[in-house]
Every structure is written in C-alpha cells, then in structure tokens.
VEXLUMNU-646084 format. One record per residue (C-alpha): residue number from 1; residue in one letter; x, y, z. Coordinates in steps of 0.02 Angstrom, whole numbers, always signed. Each point is the difference from the previous one (the first is absolute). Last residue first. Layout:
% VEXLUMNU-646084
 rodren markol     xx     yy     zz
    NUM      A      X      Y      Z
...
***
This chain:
% VEXLUMNU-646084
 rodren markol     xx     yy     zz
    174      E   +236   +354   -117
    173      L   -161    +84    -43
    172      T    +23   +187    -22
    171      F    -80   +161    +61
    170      R    +33   +171    -77
    169      V    -70   +164    +61
    168      D     -9   +161   -101
    167      Y    -39   +153   +104
    166      N    -88   +169    -28
    165      S    -32   +125   +140
    164      G   -123   +147    +19
    163      D    -88    -81   +149
    162      G    -36   -150   -111
    161      T    +68    -92   -150
    160      F    +53   -179     -2
    159      K    +52    -98   -154
    158      L    +22   -190    +13
    157      L   +113    -83   -127
    156      P    -58   -171    -60
    155      L    +87   -147    +86
    154      Q   +177    -46    -46
    153      G    +56   -182    +14
    152      N    +39    -17   -186
    151      T   -175    +62    -36
    150      A   -111    -21   +152
    149      S   -188    -16    +21
    148      L    -35    +34   +183
    147      S    -90   +161    -37
    146      L    +11   +115   +152
    145      K   -165    +82    +45
    144      K    +26   +180    +44
    143      V    -24   +121   +144
    142      G    +66   +175    -20
    141      L   +109   +140    +71
    140      V    -92    -12   +167
    139      E    +68   +139   +113
    138      D    +51    -36   +178
    137      N    -82   +107   +135
    136      S   -130   -103    +90
    135      R    -34   -157    -97
    134      L   -137   -118    +59
    133      A   -149    +50   -107
    132      N   +102    +32   -158
    131      I    +88   -168    +14
    130      G   -163    -93    +34
    129      R    -92    +82   -146
    128      R   +145    -38   -121
    127      Y     -3   -184    +57
    126      E   -188     -2    -25
    125      D    +17    +69   -177
    124      L   +136   -125    -42
    123      I   -104   -145    +68
    122      L   -149    +49   -108
    121      T   +115    +25   -150
    120      A    +79   -172    +24
    119      V   -174    -79     +5
    118      T    -49    +83   -164
    117      S   +170    -39    -82
    116      D    -14   -187    +41
    115      I    +58    -85   +160
    114      F    -58   -179    -22
    113      A   -148   -117    +43
    112      V    -76   +127   +119
    111      S    -68     -9   +178
    110      S   +167    -30    +89
    109      A    +73   +151    -84
    108      L   -133   +116    +67
    107      S    +13    -56   +180
    106      N   +189    -10     +2
    105      F    +18   +166    -89
    104      F   -114    +93   +123
    103      P    +78    -92   +148
    102      C   +173    +56    -61
    101      I    -46   +182    -42
    100      W    -53    +75   +167
     99      G    +94   -106   +126
     98      R   +158    +22   -105
     97      L    -27   +187     +4
     96      R    -28     -9   +191
     95      A   +163    -97    +19
     94      L    +92   +133   -101
     93      T    -79   +132   +114
     92      L    +51    -97   +156
     91      G   +184    -17    -45
     90      T    +51   +100   -154
     89      F   -106    +82   -135
     88      D     +3   +188    +30
     87      A   +188    +23    -23
     86      D    +56   +160    +82
     85      W    +26   +179    -57
     84      D    -72     +3   -177
     83      E    +19   -175    -68
     82      E    -38    -25   -183
     81      M   -101   -159    -40
     80      M     -6   -121   -142
     79      A   -140   -129    +14
     78      V    +32   -163    -93
     77      L   -131   -134    -26
     76      V    +45   -181    -31
     75      L   -132   -130    -44
     74      D     +6   -187    -30
     73      A   +145    -20   +119
     72      N   +139   -120    +44
     71      L   +162    +91    -37
     70      P   +128    -99    +97
     69      N    +73   +104    +73
     68      L   -105   +157     +2
     67      V    +64   +181    +12
     66      T   +185    -25    -36
     65      V    +79   +174     -3
     64      N   +122    +42   -137
     63      A    -24   +189    +25
     62      N   +105    +76   -139
     61      V    -60   +177    +24
     60      L     +9   +107   -155
     59      D     +0   +187    +44
     58      G    -60   +124   -131
     57      E   -102   +108   +122
     56      A    +54    -35   +179
     55      V     -5   -150   +117
     54      T    +93    +33   +160
     53      D   -126    +53   +132
     52      D    -17   -180    +60
     51      W    +58   -124   -134
     50      A   +147    -64   +104
     49      S   -126    -36   +140
     48      R    -72   -137   -110
     47      R   -183    -37    -24
     46      V    -92   -147    -75
     45      L   -155    -36   +110
     44      E    -81   -165    -42
     43      V   -188    -28     +4
     42      N    -71   -174    +17
     41      S   -112   -129    -79
     40      T    -48   -183     +8
     39      T   -145   -107    -62
     38      P    +11   -172    +79
     37      S    +53   -161    -85
     36      G   -135   -127    -29
     35      N    +29    -21   -187
     34      Q    +19   +186    -29
     33      G     +9   +154   +110
     32      R    +14   +168    -86
     31      K   +168    +82    +25
     30      G    +21   +182    +52
     29      H   +136   +128     -1
     28      F     -7   +181    +61
     27      I   +158   +106    -17
     26      L    +14   +162    +99
     25      F   +146    +96    -72
     24      H   +119   +137    +55
     23      P    +59   +168    -65
     22      S    +87   +132   +106
     21      D    +12   +149   -118
     20      D   +125   +145     +8
     19      G    -45   +159    +90
     18      W   -167    +90    +17
     17      E   -144    -94    -76
     16      D    -60    +26   -181
     15      S    +64   -174    -46
     14      E   +158    -25   -102
     13      T     -7    -29   -187
     12      N    +79   -142   -100
     11      C    +41    -97   +159
     10      R    +59   -168    -62
      9      F    -33   -167    +85
      8      R    +97   -161     +8
      7      K     -8   -189    +18
      6      L   -148    -26   +117
      5      V    +20   -191     -5
      4      L   -131   -137    -11
      3      K    +74   -173    +19
      2      S    -12   -146   -119
      1      M    -57   -176    +30
***
C-alpha cells in the first residue's frame, strides 16, 4: 500500500494579515466499511513550527510530511488554514472537530454502497461547516476534496485562495 505525503506547497500570494503567513492543514480521511469491517474516519493536523510566520510570497516549502501510512481511505478532504496568533485546531478544539465530522461521515458512509460525488459533497460541506463553527481566529483558505488518482505518484494540484492569499499544494502517493 502507498502512503499519502504532503510533498510541497507554494505561496503565490501572501494573505492579507500582518507579517508572513503561518499555513497549516486539517486533513480528513474516511474509509467506508466493507465485508464486516467498520467504517473509520479521522482528522489529522499537519502543522510545523518552522512554517509559523515564515511563509512569504514566492516561497516554495518542501514539506515532505507523511499524512497517512498506509493510505487507506475512500475520501480525503484538505482544509488549508492560516494561523493568526495561535493555532485554533489543537487539543480540545481538534477533538471537537473530529467529534463533529467523524460521526457524520461514519453514519452517512455506512448507509451507501460507495462514496460518490454527491456523498463526497455532503461530507465536504459538513466538514467546512464544522471548521467554520469551531475556529476562533485562523483563516480558512479553502476546503477541497483530494483526488486519489495519481499520475506517476503525483496527485492533482490543489489551489487554495482565501484571505487574499493564493497557494498551490502538492500531495503525492509514495
């Protein structure tokens, strides 16, 4: 099985906030249960202190962060965030986000034969609602579905724009 890696991201335009950006990611992954196995899901925080107040326009960050090893998911959603003065989604708030989206996914996924685009959109919308309801000062640069169809290990480029910023984010399967 392959692993999902946040390979790199490029800041094309910094956010409207004062100082350099502090990007981080909330990555939801869910797997529909089959043949007696349970439906599973979780949210992973991908954040490095080296990215805090250091990402400026034109910067290419070679992240090389393993997100899931092995990749065992039917659906992966990526939320890109920009931290203002502290990370909103740590500890209890991250647990509350998991408590918001995981039961929603598990219930919905266990009632369908597969995760099609309609089901994925419902889950994406609920994930976005949860993030917006629980955040306090971080900016949401976007929430996207990550296509798991790779070409030579590279997944399609994700583009995030929000709070005046513009980022390109690359995930790979290794």
